[in-house]
PDB file of N, CA, C and O in Angstrom:
ATOM      1  N   MET A   1    -259.907-141.500 -44.687  1.00  0.00           N
ATOM      2  CA  MET A   1    -259.567-142.688 -45.565  1.00  0.00           C
ATOM      3  C   MET A   1    -260.920-143.114 -46.200  1.00  0.00           C
ATOM      4  O   MET A   1    -261.864-142.689 -45.533  1.00  0.00           O
ATOM      5  N   LYS A   2    -261.220-143.693 -47.085  1.00  0.00           N
ATOM      6  CA  LYS A   2    -262.299-143.942 -48.080  1.00  0.00           C
ATOM      7  C   LYS A   2    -262.313-145.706 -47.830  1.00  0.00           C
ATOM      8  O   LYS A   2    -261.292-146.343 -47.572  1.00  0.00           O
ATOM      9  N   ALA A   3    -263.519-146.235 -47.951  1.00  0.00           N
ATOM     10  CA  ALA A   3    -263.139-147.736 -48.112  1.00  0.00           C
ATOM     11  C   ALA A   3    -264.580-147.933 -49.172  1.00  0.00           C
ATOM     12  O   ALA A   3    -265.605-147.258 -49.271  1.00  0.00           O
ATOM     13  N   LYS A   4    -264.195-148.954 -49.749  1.00  0.00           N
ATOM     14  CA  LYS A   4    -265.403-149.297 -51.103  1.00  0.00           C
ATOM     15  C   LYS A   4    -265.565-151.157 -50.569  1.00  0.00           C
ATOM     16  O   LYS A   4    -264.648-151.934 -50.832  1.00  0.00           O
ATOM     17  N   VAL A   5    -266.468-151.493 -50.040  1.00  0.00           N
ATOM     18  CA  VAL A   5    -266.533-152.710 -49.702  1.00  0.00           C
ATOM     19  C   VAL A   5    -267.622-153.315 -50.694  1.00  0.00           C
ATOM     20  O   VAL A   5    -268.644-152.640 -50.821  1.00  0.00           O
ATOM     21  N   TYR A   6    -267.543-154.341 -51.315  1.00  0.00           N
ATOM     22  CA  TYR A   6    -268.310-155.350 -52.242  1.00  0.00           C
ATOM     23  C   TYR A   6    -268.617-156.412 -50.871  1.00  0.00           C
ATOM     24  O   TYR A   6    -268.016-156.776 -49.860  1.00  0.00           O
ATOM     25  N   VAL A   7    -270.315-156.714 -51.720  1.00  0.00           N
ATOM     26  CA  VAL A   7    -270.995-158.189 -50.983  1.00  0.00           C
ATOM     27  C   VAL A   7    -271.413-158.508 -52.009  1.00  0.00           C
ATOM     28  O   VAL A   7    -271.961-157.797 -52.851  1.00  0.00           O
ATOM     29  N   THR A   8    -271.101-160.084 -52.052  1.00  0.00           N
ATOM     30  CA  THR A   8    -272.253-161.062 -53.040  1.00  0.00           C
ATOM     31  C   THR A   8    -271.853-162.349 -52.806  1.00  0.00           C
ATOM     32  O   THR A   8    -270.771-162.904 -52.612  1.00  0.00           O
ATOM     33  N   LEU A   9    -273.372-162.792 -52.894  1.00  0.00           N
ATOM     34  CA  LEU A   9    -273.324-164.352 -52.600  1.00  0.00           C
ATOM     35  C   LEU A   9    -272.600-165.210 -53.382  1.00  0.00           C
ATOM     36  O   LEU A   9    -272.344-165.163 -54.585  1.00  0.00           O
ATOM     37  N   LYS A  10    -272.285-166.055 -52.479  1.00  0.00           N
ATOM     38  CA  LYS A  10    -271.227-166.762 -52.746  1.00  0.00           C
ATOM     39  C   LYS A  10    -271.797-167.854 -54.021  1.00  0.00           C
ATOM     40  O   LYS A  10    -272.919-168.360 -54.025  1.00  0.00           O
ATOM     41  N   LYS A  11    -270.968-168.021 -54.845  1.00  0.00           N
ATOM     42  CA  LYS A  11    -271.369-168.892 -56.087  1.00  0.00           C
ATOM     43  C   LYS A  11    -272.154-169.931 -55.607  1.00  0.00           C
ATOM     44  O   LYS A  11    -273.250-169.607 -56.066  1.00  0.00           O
ATOM     45  N   SER A  12    -272.307-170.821 -55.076  1.00  0.00           N
ATOM     46  CA  SER A  12    -273.133-171.783 -54.361  1.00  0.00           C
ATOM     47  C   SER A  12    -274.616-171.796 -54.018  1.00  0.00           C
ATOM     48  O   SER A  12    -275.457-172.691 -53.940  1.00  0.00           O
ATOM     49  N   VAL A  13    -274.630-170.341 -53.824  1.00  0.00           N
ATOM     50  CA  VAL A  13    -275.885-169.619 -53.076  1.00  0.00           C
ATOM     51  C   VAL A  13    -277.274-169.163 -54.525  1.00  0.00           C
ATOM     52  O   VAL A  13    -277.103-167.970 -54.773  1.00  0.00           O
ATOM     53  N   LEU A  14    -278.107-169.570 -55.161  1.00  0.00           N
ATOM     54  CA  LEU A  14    -278.962-169.318 -55.614  1.00  0.00           C
ATOM     55  C   LEU A  14    -279.031-167.605 -55.655  1.00  0.00           C
ATOM     56  O   LEU A  14    -278.681-166.919 -54.695  1.00  0.00           O
ATOM     57  N   ASP A  15    -279.478-167.118 -56.771  1.00  0.00           N
ATOM     58  CA  ASP A  15    -279.824-165.594 -56.869  1.00  0.00           C
ATOM     59  C   ASP A  15    -280.818-165.495 -57.167  1.00  0.00           C
ATOM     60  O   ASP A  15    -280.842-164.993 -58.291  1.00  0.00           O
ATOM     61  N   PRO A  16    -281.598-165.657 -56.867  1.00  0.00           N
ATOM     62  CA  PRO A  16    -283.039-165.141 -57.400  1.00  0.00           C
ATOM     63  C   PRO A  16    -283.211-163.996 -57.937  1.00  0.00           C
ATOM     64  O   PRO A  16    -283.851-163.893 -58.983  1.00  0.00           O
ATOM     65  N   GLN A  17    -282.595-162.791 -57.231  1.00  0.00           N
ATOM     66  CA  GLN A  17    -282.957-161.445 -58.079  1.00  0.00           C
ATOM     67  C   GLN A  17    -281.976-161.374 -59.129  1.00  0.00           C
ATOM     68  O   GLN A  17    -282.309-160.533 -59.965  1.00  0.00           O
ATOM     69  N   GLY A  18    -280.713-162.040 -59.436  1.00  0.00           N
ATOM     70  CA  GLY A  18    -279.734-161.871 -60.414  1.00  0.00           C
ATOM     71  C   GLY A  18    -280.743-162.589 -61.400  1.00  0.00           C
ATOM     72  O   GLY A  18    -280.990-161.990 -62.446  1.00  0.00           O
ATOM     73  N   LYS A  19    -281.287-163.684 -61.198  1.00  0.00           N
ATOM     74  CA  LYS A  19    -282.261-164.782 -62.161  1.00  0.00           C
ATOM     75  C   LYS A  19    -282.552-163.665 -63.062  1.00  0.00           C
ATOM     76  O   LYS A  19    -281.970-163.387 -64.110  1.00  0.00           O
ATOM     77  N   ALA A  20    -284.002-162.776 -62.240  1.00  0.00           N
ATOM     78  CA  ALA A  20    -284.646-162.208 -62.264  1.00  0.00           C
ATOM     79  C   ALA A  20    -284.337-160.769 -63.265  1.00  0.00           C
ATOM     80  O   ALA A  20    -285.194-160.374 -64.056  1.00  0.00           O
ATOM     81  N   VAL A  21    -282.962-160.050 -63.096  1.00  0.00           N
ATOM     82  CA  VAL A  21    -282.289-159.328 -64.057  1.00  0.00           C
ATOM     83  C   VAL A  21    -281.839-159.855 -64.927  1.00  0.00           C
ATOM     84  O   VAL A  21    -281.656-159.120 -65.897  1.00  0.00           O
ATOM     85  N   GLU A  22    -281.508-161.019 -65.062  1.00  0.00           N
ATOM     86  CA  GLU A  22    -280.482-161.768 -66.374  1.00  0.00           C
ATOM     87  C   GLU A  22    -282.252-162.012 -67.562  1.00  0.00           C
ATOM     88  O   GLU A  22    -282.215-161.843 -68.781  1.00  0.00           O
ATOM     89  N   HIS A  23    -283.478-162.382 -66.847  1.00  0.00           N
ATOM     90  CA  HIS A  23    -284.683-162.264 -67.430  1.00  0.00           C
ATOM     91  C   HIS A  23    -285.426-161.055 -68.431  1.00  0.00           C
ATOM     92  O   HIS A  23    -285.819-160.940 -69.592  1.00  0.00           O
ATOM     93  N   ALA A  24    -285.340-160.238 -67.164  1.00  0.00           N
ATOM     94  CA  ALA A  24    -285.551-158.772 -67.602  1.00  0.00           C
ATOM     95  C   ALA A  24    -284.535-158.365 -68.857  1.00  0.00           C
ATOM     96  O   ALA A  24    -285.271-157.922 -69.739  1.00  0.00           O
ATOM     97  N   LEU A  25    -283.706-158.345 -69.125  1.00  0.00           N
ATOM     98  CA  LEU A  25    -282.773-158.174 -69.722  1.00  0.00           C
ATOM     99  C   LEU A  25    -282.675-158.634 -71.091  1.00  0.00           C
ATOM    100  O   LEU A  25    -282.524-158.043 -72.160  1.00  0.00           O
ATOM    101  N   SER A  26    -282.809-159.924 -70.749  1.00  0.00           N
ATOM    102  CA  SER A  26    -283.216-161.351 -72.160  1.00  0.00           C
ATOM    103  C   SER A  26    -284.683-160.567 -73.035  1.00  0.00           C
ATOM    104  O   SER A  26    -284.813-160.596 -74.259  1.00  0.00           O
ATOM    105  N   ILE A  27    -285.547-159.989 -72.194  1.00  0.00           N
ATOM    106  CA  ILE A  27    -286.636-159.505 -72.930  1.00  0.00           C
ATOM    107  C   ILE A  27    -286.545-158.439 -73.566  1.00  0.00           C
ATOM    108  O   ILE A  27    -287.084-158.464 -74.673  1.00  0.00           O
ATOM    109  N   MET A  28    -285.898-157.206 -73.172  1.00  0.00           N
ATOM    110  CA  MET A  28    -285.643-156.070 -73.474  1.00  0.00           C
ATOM    111  C   MET A  28    -284.498-156.415 -74.497  1.00  0.00           C
ATOM    112  O   MET A  28    -283.731-155.453 -74.552  1.00  0.00           O
ATOM    113  N   GLY A  29    -284.155-157.306 -75.221  1.00  0.00           N
ATOM    114  CA  GLY A  29    -283.475-157.444 -76.357  1.00  0.00           C
ATOM    115  C   GLY A  29    -281.787-157.873 -76.071  1.00  0.00           C
ATOM    116  O   GLY A  29    -281.028-158.238 -76.968  1.00  0.00           O
ATOM    117  N   PHE A  30    -281.365-157.719 -74.452  1.00  0.00           N
ATOM    118  CA  PHE A  30    -280.062-157.837 -74.270  1.00  0.00           C
ATOM    119  C   PHE A  30    -279.637-159.651 -74.078  1.00  0.00           C
ATOM    120  O   PHE A  30    -279.435-160.094 -72.947  1.00  0.00           O
ATOM    121  N   GLN A  31    -279.563-160.372 -75.066  1.00  0.00           N
ATOM    122  CA  GLN A  31    -279.406-162.135 -75.096  1.00  0.00           C
ATOM    123  C   GLN A  31    -278.206-162.040 -75.179  1.00  0.00           C
ATOM    124  O   GLN A  31    -277.836-163.092 -75.701  1.00  0.00           O
ATOM    125  N   GLU A  32    -277.243-161.333 -74.955  1.00  0.00           N
ATOM    126  CA  GLU A  32    -275.978-161.289 -75.113  1.00  0.00           C
ATOM    127  C   GLU A  32    -275.506-161.724 -73.321  1.00  0.00           C
ATOM    128  O   GLU A  32    -274.573-162.400 -72.887  1.00  0.00           O
ATOM    129  N   VAL A  33    -276.685-160.947 -72.589  1.00  0.00           N
ATOM    130  CA  VAL A  33    -276.208-161.920 -71.186  1.00  0.00           C
ATOM    131  C   VAL A  33    -276.292-162.861 -70.366  1.00  0.00           C
ATOM    132  O   VAL A  33    -277.252-162.764 -69.602  1.00  0.00           O
ATOM    133  N   LYS A  34    -275.465-163.987 -70.200  1.00  0.00           N
ATOM    134  CA  LYS A  34    -275.681-164.702 -70.203  1.00  0.00           C
ATOM    135  C   LYS A  34    -275.899-165.002 -68.911  1.00  0.00           C
ATOM    136  O   LYS A  34    -276.713-165.925 -68.911  1.00  0.00           O
ATOM    137  N   SER A  35    -275.536-164.644 -67.541  1.00  0.00           N
ATOM    138  CA  SER A  35    -275.960-164.758 -66.653  1.00  0.00           C
ATOM    139  C   SER A  35    -275.775-163.322 -65.470  1.00  0.00           C
ATOM    140  O   SER A  35    -274.953-162.521 -65.914  1.00  0.00           O
ATOM    141  N   ALA A  36    -276.244-162.990 -64.411  1.00  0.00           N
ATOM    142  CA  ALA A  36    -276.914-161.763 -63.889  1.00  0.00           C
ATOM    143  C   ALA A  36    -276.380-161.943 -62.309  1.00  0.00           C
ATOM    144  O   ALA A  36    -277.088-162.894 -61.975  1.00  0.00           O
ATOM    145  N   ARG A  37    -275.929-161.763 -61.651  1.00  0.00           N
ATOM    146  CA  ARG A  37    -276.285-162.110 -60.131  1.00  0.00           C
ATOM    147  C   ARG A  37    -275.877-160.320 -59.457  1.00  0.00           C
ATOM    148  O   ARG A  37    -274.987-159.543 -59.805  1.00  0.00           O
ATOM    149  N   VAL A  38    -276.805-160.199 -58.554  1.00  0.00           N
ATOM    150  CA  VAL A  38    -276.729-158.970 -57.641  1.00  0.00           C
ATOM    151  C   VAL A  38    -276.276-158.838 -56.213  1.00  0.00           C
ATOM    152  O   VAL A  38    -276.670-159.680 -55.406  1.00  0.00           O
ATOM    153  N   GLY A  39    -275.458-157.827 -55.810  1.00  0.00           N
ATOM    154  CA  GLY A  39    -274.588-157.987 -54.716  1.00  0.00           C
ATOM    155  C   GLY A  39    -275.186-156.496 -54.030  1.00  0.00           C
ATOM    156  O   GLY A  39    -276.342-156.094 -54.165  1.00  0.00           O
ATOM    157  N   LYS A  40    -274.161-155.841 -53.315  1.00  0.00           N
ATOM    158  CA  LYS A  40    -274.452-154.803 -52.705  1.00  0.00           C
ATOM    159  C   LYS A  40    -272.328-154.195 -52.582  1.00  0.00           C
ATOM    160  O   LYS A  40    -271.207-154.691 -52.468  1.00  0.00           O
ATOM    161  N   PHE A  41    -273.146-152.615 -52.738  1.00  0.00           N
ATOM    162  CA  PHE A  41    -271.704-152.182 -52.714  1.00  0.00           C
ATOM    163  C   PHE A  41    -272.022-151.468 -51.309  1.00  0.00           C
ATOM    164  O   PHE A  41    -273.194-151.152 -51.102  1.00  0.00           O
ATOM    165  N   ILE A  42    -271.133-151.218 -50.413  1.00  0.00           N
ATOM    166  CA  ILE A  42    -270.876-149.829 -49.594  1.00  0.00           C
ATOM    167  C   ILE A  42    -269.972-148.985 -49.465  1.00  0.00           C
ATOM    168  O   ILE A  42    -268.855-149.472 -49.290  1.00  0.00           O
ATOM    169  N   GLU A  43    -270.053-147.684 -49.489  1.00  0.00           N
ATOM    170  CA  GLU A  43    -269.013-146.599 -49.303  1.00  0.00           C
ATOM    171  C   GLU A  43    -268.858-146.418 -47.901  1.00  0.00           C
ATOM    172  O   GLU A  43    -269.946-146.162 -47.384  1.00  0.00           O
ATOM    173  N   LEU A  44    -267.809-146.458 -47.002  1.00  0.00           N
ATOM    174  CA  LEU A  44    -267.503-145.954 -46.147  1.00  0.00           C
ATOM    175  C   LEU A  44    -266.440-145.046 -45.808  1.00  0.00           C
ATOM    176  O   LEU A  44    -265.362-145.636 -45.735  1.00  0.00           O
ATOM    177  N   ASP A  45    -266.362-143.550 -45.526  1.00  0.00           N
ATOM    178  CA  ASP A  45    -265.332-142.722 -44.801  1.00  0.00           C
ATOM    179  C   ASP A  45    -264.934-142.964 -43.370  1.00  0.00           C
ATOM    180  O   ASP A  45    -265.625-142.803 -42.364  1.00  0.00           O
ATOM    181  N   LEU A  46    -263.764-143.357 -43.460  1.00  0.00           N
ATOM    182  CA  LEU A  46    -263.086-143.833 -41.795  1.00  0.00           C
ATOM    183  C   LEU A  46    -262.139-142.465 -41.619  1.00  0.00           C
ATOM    184  O   LEU A  46    -261.568-141.803 -42.486  1.00  0.00           O
ATOM    185  N   ALA A  47    -262.184-142.306 -40.274  1.00  0.00           N
ATOM    186  CA  ALA A  47    -261.041-141.510 -39.425  1.00  0.00           C
ATOM    187  C   ALA A  47    -259.975-142.243 -39.366  1.00  0.00           C
ATOM    188  O   ALA A  47    -259.911-143.462 -39.205  1.00  0.00           O
ATOM    189  N   GLY A  48    -258.891-141.271 -39.535  1.00  0.00           N
ATOM    190  CA  GLY A  48    -257.691-142.008 -39.466  1.00  0.00           C
ATOM    191  C   GLY A  48    -256.892-142.050 -40.683  1.00  0.00           C
ATOM    192  O   GLY A  48    -257.170-141.562 -41.778  1.00  0.00           O
ATOM    193  N   THR A  49    -255.622-142.856 -40.251  1.00  0.00           N
ATOM    194  CA  THR A  49    -254.692-142.943 -41.621  1.00  0.00           C
ATOM    195  C   THR A  49    -253.936-143.915 -41.891  1.00  0.00           C
ATOM    196  O   THR A  49    -253.217-144.141 -42.864  1.00  0.00           O
ATOM    197  N   ASP A  50    -254.196-144.608 -40.743  1.00  0.00           N
ATOM    198  CA  ASP A  50    -253.389-146.359 -40.607  1.00  0.00           C
ATOM    199  C   ASP A  50    -253.822-147.498 -41.026  1.00  0.00           C
ATOM    200  O   ASP A  50    -254.417-148.379 -40.407  1.00  0.00           O
ATOM    201  N   LYS A  51    -253.416-147.429 -42.388  1.00  0.00           N
ATOM    202  CA  LYS A  51    -254.141-148.700 -43.311  1.00  0.00           C
ATOM    203  C   LYS A  51    -254.067-149.713 -42.701  1.00  0.00           C
ATOM    204  O   LYS A  51    -255.212-150.163 -42.651  1.00  0.00           O
ATOM    205  N   ALA A  52    -253.379-150.373 -42.184  1.00  0.00           N
ATOM    206  CA  ALA A  52    -253.026-151.487 -41.562  1.00  0.00           C
ATOM    207  C   ALA A  52    -254.592-152.107 -40.467  1.00  0.00           C
ATOM    208  O   ALA A  52    -255.236-153.156 -40.498  1.00  0.00           O
ATOM    209  N   GLN A  53    -254.731-150.527 -39.380  1.00  0.00           N
ATOM    210  CA  GLN A  53    -255.800-150.568 -38.709  1.00  0.00           C
ATOM    211  C   GLN A  53    -256.899-150.603 -39.344  1.00  0.00           C
ATOM    212  O   GLN A  53    -257.773-151.192 -38.708  1.00  0.00           O
ATOM    213  N   ALA A  54    -257.271-150.154 -40.497  1.00  0.00           N
ATOM    214  CA  ALA A  54    -258.447-149.594 -41.260  1.00  0.00           C
ATOM    215  C   ALA A  54    -258.934-150.922 -41.798  1.00  0.00           C
ATOM    216  O   ALA A  54    -260.069-151.331 -42.043  1.00  0.00           O
ATOM    217  N   GLU A  55    -257.790-151.448 -41.903  1.00  0.00           N
ATOM    218  CA  GLU A  55    -258.490-152.975 -43.121  1.00  0.00           C
ATOM    219  C   GLU A  55    -258.639-153.967 -42.157  1.00  0.00           C
ATOM    220  O   GLU A  55    -259.228-154.932 -42.644  1.00  0.00           O
ATOM    221  N   GLN A  56    -258.290-154.153 -40.765  1.00  0.00           N
ATOM    222  CA  GLN A  56    -258.894-155.179 -39.394  1.00  0.00           C
ATOM    223  C   GLN A  56    -260.060-154.371 -39.436  1.00  0.00           C
ATOM    224  O   GLN A  56    -261.050-154.976 -39.848  1.00  0.00           O
ATOM    225  N   LYS A  57    -260.235-153.176 -39.129  1.00  0.00           N
ATOM    226  CA  LYS A  57    -261.621-152.859 -38.859  1.00  0.00           C
ATOM    227  C   LYS A  57    -262.481-152.870 -40.137  1.00  0.00           C
ATOM    228  O   LYS A  57    -263.609-152.835 -39.644  1.00  0.00           O
ATOM    229  N   ILE A  58    -262.606-152.889 -41.119  1.00  0.00           N
ATOM    230  CA  ILE A  58    -263.054-152.863 -42.151  1.00  0.00           C
ATOM    231  C   ILE A  58    -263.504-154.836 -42.272  1.00  0.00           C
ATOM    232  O   ILE A  58    -264.609-155.378 -42.268  1.00  0.00           O
ATOM    233  N   LYS A  59    -262.680-155.189 -42.328  1.00  0.00           N
ATOM    234  CA  LYS A  59    -262.708-157.026 -42.037  1.00  0.00           C
ATOM    235  C   LYS A  59    -263.844-157.280 -41.053  1.00  0.00           C
ATOM    236  O   LYS A  59    -264.890-157.784 -41.461  1.00  0.00           O
ATOM    237  N   THR A  60    -263.714-157.022 -40.054  1.00  0.00           N
ATOM    238  CA  THR A  60    -264.667-156.749 -38.845  1.00  0.00           C
ATOM    239  C   THR A  60    -265.948-156.305 -39.431  1.00  0.00           C
ATOM    240  O   THR A  60    -266.824-156.882 -40.075  1.00  0.00           O
ATOM    241  N   MET A  61    -265.866-155.707 -39.219  1.00  0.00           N
ATOM    242  CA  MET A  61    -267.399-154.565 -40.098  1.00  0.00           C
ATOM    243  C   MET A  61    -268.240-155.731 -40.656  1.00  0.00           C
ATOM    244  O   MET A  61    -269.151-156.433 -40.216  1.00  0.00           O
ATOM    245  N   CYS A  62    -267.423-155.624 -42.022  1.00  0.00           N
ATOM    246  CA  CYS A  62    -267.907-157.086 -42.784  1.00  0.00           C
ATOM    247  C   CYS A  62    -267.999-158.654 -42.324  1.00  0.00           C
ATOM    248  O   CYS A  62    -268.362-159.608 -43.012  1.00  0.00           O
ATOM    249  N   GLU A  63    -267.665-158.644 -41.275  1.00  0.00           N
ATOM    250  CA  GLU A  63    -268.023-160.420 -40.867  1.00  0.00           C
ATOM    251  C   GLU A  63    -269.150-159.799 -39.773  1.00  0.00           C
ATOM    252  O   GLU A  63    -270.247-160.308 -40.004  1.00  0.00           O
ATOM    253  N   LYS A  64    -269.190-158.961 -38.787  1.00  0.00           N
ATOM    254  CA  LYS A  64    -269.962-158.439 -37.893  1.00  0.00           C
ATOM    255  C   LYS A  64    -271.689-157.762 -38.237  1.00  0.00           C
ATOM    256  O   LYS A  64    -272.646-157.795 -37.464  1.00  0.00           O
ATOM    257  N   LEU A  65    -271.640-157.168 -39.678  1.00  0.00           N
ATOM    258  CA  LEU A  65    -273.013-156.745 -39.958  1.00  0.00           C
ATOM    259  C   LEU A  65    -273.149-156.380 -41.451  1.00  0.00           C
ATOM    260  O   LEU A  65    -274.221-156.166 -42.017  1.00  0.00           O
ATOM    261  N   LEU A  66    -271.641-156.326 -42.147  1.00  0.00           N
ATOM    262  CA  LEU A  66    -271.695-155.685 -43.792  1.00  0.00           C
ATOM    263  C   LEU A  66    -272.641-157.447 -44.623  1.00  0.00           C
ATOM    264  O   LEU A  66    -273.678-157.673 -45.246  1.00  0.00           O
ATOM    265  N   ALA A  67    -271.718-158.083 -44.211  1.00  0.00           N
ATOM    266  CA  ALA A  67    -272.061-159.001 -44.888  1.00  0.00           C
ATOM    267  C   ALA A  67    -272.732-160.325 -43.967  1.00  0.00           C
ATOM    268  O   ALA A  67    -272.392-160.302 -42.785  1.00  0.00           O
ATOM    269  N   ASN A  68    -273.527-161.325 -44.323  1.00  0.00           N
ATOM    270  CA  ASN A  68    -273.754-162.482 -44.149  1.00  0.00           C
ATOM    271  C   ASN A  68    -273.037-163.800 -44.458  1.00  0.00           C
ATOM    272  O   ASN A  68    -273.365-164.625 -45.310  1.00  0.00           O
ATOM    273  N   THR A  69    -271.954-163.854 -43.577  1.00  0.00           N
ATOM    274  CA  THR A  69    -270.513-164.776 -44.155  1.00  0.00           C
ATOM    275  C   THR A  69    -271.213-166.327 -44.504  1.00  0.00           C
ATOM    276  O   THR A  69    -270.644-167.004 -45.361  1.00  0.00           O
ATOM    277  N   VAL A  70    -272.090-166.717 -44.028  1.00  0.00           N
ATOM    278  CA  VAL A  70    -272.434-167.998 -44.693  1.00  0.00           C
ATOM    279  C   VAL A  70    -272.846-168.053 -45.648  1.00  0.00           C
ATOM    280  O   VAL A  70    -272.793-169.189 -46.120  1.00  0.00           O
ATOM    281  N   ILE A  71    -273.322-167.269 -46.307  1.00  0.00           N
ATOM    282  CA  ILE A  71    -274.375-167.243 -47.876  1.00  0.00           C
ATOM    283  C   ILE A  71    -273.425-165.929 -48.702  1.00  0.00           C
ATOM    284  O   ILE A  71    -273.622-165.752 -49.904  1.00  0.00           O
ATOM    285  N   GLU A  72    -272.635-165.253 -48.115  1.00  0.00           N
ATOM    286  CA  GLU A  72    -271.932-164.220 -49.066  1.00  0.00           C
ATOM    287  C   GLU A  72    -270.565-163.835 -48.642  1.00  0.00           C
ATOM    288  O   GLU A  72    -270.086-163.912 -47.511  1.00  0.00           O
ATOM    289  N   ASP A  73    -269.991-163.387 -49.787  1.00  0.00           N
ATOM    290  CA  ASP A  73    -268.469-163.145 -49.403  1.00  0.00           C
ATOM    291  C   ASP A  73    -268.355-161.645 -49.601  1.00  0.00           C
ATOM    292  O   ASP A  73    -269.344-160.941 -49.809  1.00  0.00           O
ATOM    293  N   PHE A  74    -267.141-161.190 -49.531  1.00  0.00           N
ATOM    294  CA  PHE A  74    -267.022-159.652 -49.477  1.00  0.00           C
ATOM    295  C   PHE A  74    -265.740-159.524 -49.903  1.00  0.00           C
ATOM    296  O   PHE A  74    -264.975-160.451 -49.637  1.00  0.00           O
ATOM    297  N   LYS A  75    -265.157-158.186 -50.762  1.00  0.00           N
ATOM    298  CA  LYS A  75    -264.195-157.617 -50.507  1.00  0.00           C
ATOM    299  C   LYS A  75    -264.012-156.575 -50.666  1.00  0.00           C
ATOM    300  O   LYS A  75    -265.083-156.006 -50.880  1.00  0.00           O
ATOM    301  N   TYR A  76    -262.843-155.643 -50.700  1.00  0.00           N
ATOM    302  CA  TYR A  76    -262.748-154.285 -50.037  1.00  0.00           C
ATOM    303  C   TYR A  76    -261.661-153.620 -50.778  1.00  0.00           C
ATOM    304  O   TYR A  76    -260.798-154.321 -51.307  1.00  0.00           O
ATOM    305  N   GLU A  77    -261.623-152.479 -50.858  1.00  0.00           N
ATOM    306  CA  GLU A  77    -260.693-151.402 -51.284  1.00  0.00           C
ATOM    307  C   GLU A  77    -260.637-150.356 -50.382  1.00  0.00           C
ATOM    308  O   GLU A  77    -261.641-149.700 -50.103  1.00  0.00           O
ATOM    309  N   LEU A  78    -259.247-150.087 -49.771  1.00  0.00           N
ATOM    310  CA  LEU A  78    -258.516-148.580 -49.431  1.00  0.00           C
ATOM    311  C   LEU A  78    -258.272-147.780 -49.784  1.00  0.00           C
ATOM    312  O   LEU A  78    -257.088-147.894 -50.103  1.00  0.00           O
ATOM    313  N   ASN A  79    -258.765-146.431 -50.104  1.00  0.00           N
ATOM    314  CA  ASN A  79    -258.281-145.248 -50.650  1.00  0.00           C
ATOM    315  C   ASN A  79    -257.844-143.961 -49.757  1.00  0.00           C
ATOM    316  O   ASN A  79    -257.423-142.943 -50.306  1.00  0.00           O
TER     317      ASN A  79
END
């Protein structure tokens, strides 16, 4: 089973890297970009086929290691 995990800063947290990307795109002529936020994308290949168990394990992985839940949100997809 494959898992795709998306980790992003919470909306209330300043994103200096996103601001830098936004500024660079503007300088390059992409004025249509009004804002940018940068996050992480993690792909995991999981053993087993029990979707409920996999969801619980992914949630635990995110809470313990993959995301800093104080300042980051996460979501995941299982395939």
